C-alpha positions as CSV (number, residue, x, y, z in Angstrom):
1,M,11.6,3.8,-17.5
2,K,11.3,7.7,-17.1
3,N,8.7,10.0,-18.4
4,N,9.3,12.2,-21.1
5,D,6.2,14.6,-20.5
6,N,5.5,17.1,-18.6
7,S,2.0,15.3,-17.3
8,D,3.6,14.3,-13.5
9,L,4.3,17.7,-13.3
10,V,0.7,18.7,-14.0
11,L,-0.3,16.7,-11.5
12,L,1.9,18.5,-9.0
13,K,1.4,22.0,-10.1
14,M,-2.9,20.9,-9.8
15,V,-2.5,20.4,-6.3
16,A,-0.3,22.9,-4.8
17,A,-2.8,25.7,-6.6
18,K,-5.5,23.6,-4.1
19,E,-3.5,23.6,-1.2
20,P,0.1,26.0,-1.3
21,D,1.1,23.4,2.9
22,I,1.6,19.5,0.9
23,T,1.2,18.3,3.9
24,K,-2.2,19.1,4.1
25,V,-3.2,16.5,0.7
26,W,-1.3,14.2,2.3
27,P,-4.3,11.5,4.0
28,K,-5.9,12.8,1.2
29,A,-3.3,11.1,-0.9
30,L,-2.8,7.6,1.4
31,A,-6.9,7.5,1.4
32,N,-6.8,7.4,-2.5
33,Y,-4.2,5.2,-2.9
34,L,-4.9,2.4,-0.3
35,F,-8.5,2.3,-1.1
36,R,-9.9,4.4,-3.6
37,E,-9.3,1.5,-6.2
38,I,-11.0,-0.8,-3.9
39,I,-13.7,1.6,-3.2
40,E,-14.1,2.2,-6.8
41,D,-14.7,-1.5,-7.4
42,A,-17.2,-2.5,-4.9
43,H,-18.8,0.4,-6.3
44,V,-19.7,-1.0,-9.6
45,K,-19.8,-4.4,-7.9
46,Y,-22.4,-3.9,-5.8
47,G,-24.2,-1.1,-7.0
48,I,-23.0,1.3,-3.8
49,S,-24.3,4.4,-4.0
50,Q,-22.8,7.5,-4.2
51,E,-23.3,9.0,-0.6
52,D,-22.0,5.5,0.3
53,M,-19.0,6.2,-1.4
54,K,-18.2,9.7,-0.2
55,E,-19.4,8.4,3.6
56,M,-16.1,5.5,3.1
57,N,-13.7,7.5,1.4
58,K,-14.7,10.4,3.8
59,K,-13.9,8.0,6.7
60,A,-10.6,6.6,5.2
61,A,-9.0,9.8,4.7
62,N,-10.5,10.6,8.4
63,R,-8.0,7.4,9.2
64,A,-5.1,8.3,6.4
65,K,-5.2,11.9,8.4
66,A,-5.0,9.9,12.2
67,F,-2.6,8.0,10.9
68,L,-0.2,10.0,9.5
69,D,-1.0,12.9,12.0
70,V,-0.8,11.3,15.7
71,I,0.0,7.8,15.1
72,V,3.4,7.6,13.2
73,Q,4.4,10.4,14.9
74,D,4.3,8.4,18.4
75,P,7.0,5.7,18.6
76,K,5.2,3.8,21.3
77,M,1.8,4.5,18.9
78,F,3.2,3.4,16.2
79,H,4.3,0.1,17.6
80,A,1.0,-0.2,19.4
81,F,-0.9,0.4,16.1
82,A,-0.2,-3.2,14.8
83,S,-2.3,-5.1,16.9
84,Y,-4.6,-3.9,13.7
85,A,-3.1,-7.0,11.8
86,A,-4.0,-9.4,15.0
87,F,-7.6,-10.4,13.3
88,V,-6.0,-10.4,9.8
89,M,-2.8,-12.7,10.6
90,E,-4.1,-15.2,8.7
91,W,-4.0,-13.1,5.4
92,D,-1.7,-13.7,2.7
93,A,1.5,-11.9,2.8
94,P,1.7,-8.2,0.9
95,E,3.8,-7.7,-1.6
96,I,5.0,-5.2,-3.5
97,T,2.9,-6.1,-7.5
98,E,4.1,-5.1,-10.7
99,E,1.1,-2.8,-10.5
100,E,2.4,-0.6,-7.4
101,E,6.7,-0.7,-8.3
102,D,4.3,1.7,-11.4
103,I,3.4,3.4,-9.0
104,I,6.8,3.8,-6.7
105,E,8.6,4.9,-10.6
106,M,6.0,7.6,-11.4
107,L,6.1,8.8,-7.7
108,D,9.9,8.6,-8.6
109,N,10.0,10.7,-11.3
110,M,7.6,13.3,-9.9
111,A,10.1,13.4,-7.2
112,D,12.5,14.2,-9.5
113,L,11.0,17.3,-10.7
114,L,11.0,18.5,-7.5
C-alpha cells in the first residue's frame, strides 16, 4: 500500500537539508536500521546509561562506515567478511519478517519520490 501523504518526502528533505551529499549519511542510516531499535530495547530492559547508548550507537555507525566505504567496495574483502559468521553458524537462519517487509515498502515509496 502506497503512502499518500508527504511524510516520506519530508524525511528525505530533512536529511538532505543537514547533509546534501546523501552518501555521507548512509553509515548512520545503516547503523540506525540494524542496531538502534535493538540497542533501545536493551537500554530500557537493562537500564543502560545514555552515555553508554551514545557510545554503542557511535560504534555501530563506525562499523557501518567501514562496511560501506571499504569492505563492500573490495570483492575479496567482502568475501572475507563472511568470516564474521564463523562463531554464529548455530543462529537461526535470517528471514525477512513482516516488519522488514513494511520497511522495504516504505523505502520503495520514498524511492518513487526521488
